[in-house]
Each structure stands twice: as C-alpha cells, then as structure tokens.
Phi, psi and omega in degrees: 000143183280164175303316182293324177296319178297318180295318179296321181291344176286344179291122188280341182260211176295118186294116184278069188303312185294313179295321180299311182291325177303315181295322179297309183295317181298318179296316180299315181291330178291332177276340185230070181300329179297319178294320177301310181297316179299320180295315180294321178289326179303324180261015178057032178279324174228160176238340182268131176239015181266052181270132179267344181216132178230122180238130180237128177229157181236155177052041180285128183265141178228136176295139179294146176284175183301327182277356182263149180269348181204167177286170182236151174230116186269137181299301181223135174237126179246125177247119181247123183236137174263358187101323177256323183235152178235131174249139181237134180237124170262129178241120175253122184250136175229136177242294180262347184248181178236175182296134169291134185311126178082002184296311182293322177299320179295319178295323178295322177300314181296317180298323182291340183267352181292134183275154171058044180244135179279298180245133180244119189233132176242121180247128175246110184242127187229157171281315185260164179291119181212073188296143181230059181299328182295332177289319178298325182280342180282108187257117177275357178285126181299152175295148185308320185290343180239003186302319184293342183263340189221021182298330179285334181275331184231069179291156182284137175251124176267117183255134177228134177247125183232168175241149182295332179295333177292319176295320178301313181297321179295313184290328182301328181279353184234021180294126181219354179215173183294323181300315179296320179297319179294324177296317179296319178297315180298320179294320177296317181297332183250024171061035176258007181255004181297139179245197183272014180256136176275130176271173177297326178293321178298317179296317179298319178296317181298314183295325186258010184299311181297321178297317179295314180297319178298321178297313181299313181295326179293326179283339176253045188281191185301323181297314179293317179297323179296316179294321179297318180294318181293335178292342180237053183303132178093356181256131174280124188285141171248111190273149174266156172276101188296320180292324175296321177299320179298314183290316189270334187224013174059039179214151174235106188222160163253152184203166177211145175279144183243013183223156178297321172281099194305131177071007174287329173223123188208171182227142178225149182222131177152219186251140183230159177055051183285346177230069183296152179299317180265124183294348178271352178280154180251147170296165174233164181223155182157207185227155178211159169242138182221144180230143182282159181290343185251005182288128182303328181274005184308312181304319179295319182292317179299319178300318178293320178297319176300319180298318179298314181296319179294322181283327185226063185294337181268358183247314182254145182244131181271156172220116172059041180281349182238000185255128177232146352278139181194155168286135183239148186204162167231144185236144163243113190207164174218153175287143177299335180302329182291348182258355186292334181276353181289140179293318177244089185294324181299312180294322180296317179293317180297319177298324179292322176298318178296321177295323178300318180294320176298319178296324177296318178297325182294327182268355181304318180297341180286347185263120178287340177272116183283140174245358175268143177079007179270128182278124181245127179278165179294142180292134178247170180300317177301326178295322180296321179291321182294322182248053177300333179300325181281318187278342179218319182230129182203180191273155168049032182080003182279000000 
C-alpha cells in the first residue's frame, strides 16, 4: 500500500478520494512545471511553452452567474502567463463519481466570463468512461455573421476530455523521485492505471457477467422484494436503478426512501463493494439505514442508531454516527466469502437477505422517527440532483 493510501485510510469519515488526489496531483505539478507543460503539449492542449509564470490552485470558488442556481468550486485552476498573455485552464477530476448534470456547462460559462484571457481551456479527466460529446459540440465561438459584434461576449472555450490512465502512462515514463513513485502506486491502487488492453481477469468478467447478474437478481427475487416491501408497510416505494448503482457506486441494491424529503432517510438491501481496490477482498451483502446530514429529524435518528449499536454491537455496524456534516448509517452485513462453503449458495444468500429484513424489523421500535405510514412521492429528476450522494457518491460503500 502506498503512503497516500495509508494517509487516506486515516480519514475517519467518508474518504474524500477525489479531493485528496486532486491535492496530490496539483502539488506535484506545482513542483514540476516542466512535467505540467509537457503533459499539456502531449495532448495538444497548448502549443506555447514560453511561460514566465505558472500558478496552480485547488478548490477555487466562483460565484454563480445569473443563470446558475449555485456557486461553483473548481478542482484545479492553472494560470499560464507569458508576461503579455494569460491562458487559464479549469480541470475537473472524477474518480469514483460522474458529472453532476450541467456541471461542465456551468464551468464553461464561468470560464467564458473571465476578463483579459487569451486561451480558455476546460479539461474533464476521469477514471471511468464518461463521454461528454455534447460539451464538445457546444461551441462558444460566435457564428461568423455576428462574430464582429460579440467576440468579447462569447469567447471560445477549448474542451478536452482525458482519462487518468493516460496521465499514469505519461508519468510512468518520467518517474524520477519518490513522490512520483508514490503517486503511481496510489493510482494503481485506485484503478487509475487501467489502459486500453483487456487482461485475463477482464475477459473472465466479461464472459461471466450475465451469470453473475442472474445470480444477484435471483437472490433479490420477488420473495425478498415482497418481504422488503412489507417491512415498510404504507410507504410508496421509490426505486433505484440497480445497474446504475453498480456502475457508479459499486453496489447492486434495491432501496426505498423513508422520509417525505426523499432519500434524506432511506434503506437499501443488496450487494456492496463489488469492485474492491484489492482483488483479494470480497464484496459484502446486507441491509442498511442511512440519513443525510441536513435532515431535520437527523438527531432523533442518530440517537436511535446509537441505541441499536449499543444493544447489538456484534450485529450492527456504525458509519459516521458522530461526524458532521456527513451521511450516517448502520449496517447489518456479511462478507460474501462466508457463503462460499454453502452447498446451495443462492438459497443461503437469499435466506440471509430475509434474515436481514427481519433484523431491520427488530430494531424498528428503537426509532422514535416512524417510517410506517409515511407517504413518499415518486422520485423526480430534481430529486436526483439534490441527493447525488445517494445516486452516485455516498459513505462506506453505501
């Protein structure tokens, strides 16, 4: 394990992988301006290398424009100056998550409004495949017939989409110190070194994907779903896209919101940590309750969660019950490894899911916040944006 992985694991709350790695890369590039310039030229992002000043900042905040609903915080901002001209680069980095709808367009809007800039560049760099063709097609360059009248109002934005494995490959050829070596190790540990070649494990996964998916769906079949529904009698279910959950959050679950403010307090049942960092680790399965940091009923729920943990410390596992602001949860779970010795693994897993639901029913009286009889409306797109933590990024593999 790398030094950076050890430092990240010391974080007691939700591990901020993207922000953590952003700070590492920005610091490295600030110490090695030559590598930064070579990297940008390698991808034809810039052609000029006669810069007399290079400034790199992280988590730079910008006030939202009139058309924006909120302010923005940029991962990395690079300012390149020749003394006469200044070029500005916004870099948005994604590792485990995907773009929040409209995020890149908003950054492009902000970039277009910056004064006295020669070249305006927006880079979207991701670990996973997340194409943004619509950004490439969005042209801030004025049409020829009106260009002479509005070039100052609509400057051109140069958009580039990259993958972190490309940076890994670039840096690997230029390793010269311990810091660079540690960055490469950290990238390998967090699956940012993947290239365009399929490994034997990738082929095996591809061949067996349908078999694996069929097994998972069979264990979460109608019988389990029926019991899950009955555990929340009187609640209209808001369903999750299970395959999207697998892709975006490494879990395959069914779930329901338990609060009028949708997904502020919710429950999920299924498989977690389906893509562990270490290939020797096993996924786990079970059930959880989770509450958002801004939910008005949070104190009551946290108090109830503490009671469950105190009464059944060997059965339920806590996550972030004392850290604010954070998503907080309790889990009833087992490692998939514990089921491998079973003769009929499918039935064993399904029985465990049913037992998980029974355990949930057992702790229901501990909660002063009722979840039965609460009317839940159907999830809408604005709700998905508001609770992006649930749909893409959340704590402890949840």
